[in-house]
N, C-alpha and C positions, 0 to 999 in steps of 0.2 A: 639647339644652341649649345650643345655640348661639344667641346673640342678637346683634343688631347694636350694642347699647349696651355699653360696657365696665363691668365690675363696679366697685363702690366700692373694693375692695381694690386693684385695678390702678391706679386713679386716685390713691389715697393713696400707694402705693409709688412711682409715677412722680413725684409731688409731693415726696416725701421725698428721692429721689435727685437731682432737679433743684435742690432747696434746698441740699443738701450740696455739689453741684457748684458752685453759685453762690457759696456762702460760701468754698469753697476757691480758686476763681479770683479772687474779689474780694480775698481775703487776700494773694494773690500780687502784685496790682497796687496796692492801696491801702496806702501806708506807714503804719505805726503807730509813733509816737514814744514810746519808752519812757523814763520818767524815770531819770536816772542818779544813783546815790548818790554824794555827795561824801564821800570818806574823808579826814579831816584827820589829819595826823600829830600825835603827842603833842608838846607844847611841850618844847623842849630846856632843861634846867636845867643851867647851867654856872656855875662860880665860879672865881675866881683864888685860888690858894694860894701864900702866901709861903713859900719854902723858904730856910732859913738853913743854911749849911754850918758844920761844926765847925772846929776849929783845924787838924786834920790835912789835908794836901793829898792829892789822889789818888795822886800819885807816891810819897809816903811810905807810904801804906797798901799799895801793891802791892809795895813792897820788903820789908816785914815779912811773912815767910812763917811760918805756924804750924808747930810742930814735928811735928804729925801728918801734914802734907802732904809726901810724898816725890816725887822725880822718878820717871819711868817706869822708868829703868834700875835704881833702887834697890828698886822694889817687886817682891815675889815673885809669881810667877804663882799663880793660884788652884789649889787641889788638884783633881786629876782624880778623877771618880767612877768606880767600878767598874761595869761593865755588870751588870744584874740577871740572875741565872741561875734558870731554872725547875727546881724539883725534881720536879714532876709535870707531865705533859702538859696542855695546855689542854683545857678541857671541850668546846669546840666542834670539836675535831679528831677525825675518824673515821679509824681505821686502815684502810689499803687493802692488799689481798692482793698485787696486782701493779700495775705501771704500765700505764696505758691505752695501747692501740696506736692510732696515727693512722688515721683513716678515709680510704679511698681516695676521691679527688676525681673525680667524674663530671660531665661537662658534658652537659646535655640537648640532644638533637638536635631540629631542627624536625620536626614531624609534619604529615602531610596532614590537612586537616579531613575529618572523617567525613561521609558523605552518608547520608541516611536515605531 
């Protein structure tokens, strides 16, 4: 089954590989200019507002203190809440018969590699 002429499948495979290689190499060297989208900001809508002040000046308004506002010294501290006490044990707690004993710590010593 050996012949000196290559089969059609070999030629097609080589052609496909070389085409892909050529496209990949060409894509690396030939620049492609991509169009860039220009994003415009929304137009700003602004307007001037005329502000008219009333008769009371800011200094008079700050002097007049409402009766409900007290100084920090006059105010009473908020009431303290009592801590919540559980009458029954929590459902996720399992009773333990005895306290666990600590495990003795052992450091592994280096071993010789075994030969077979």
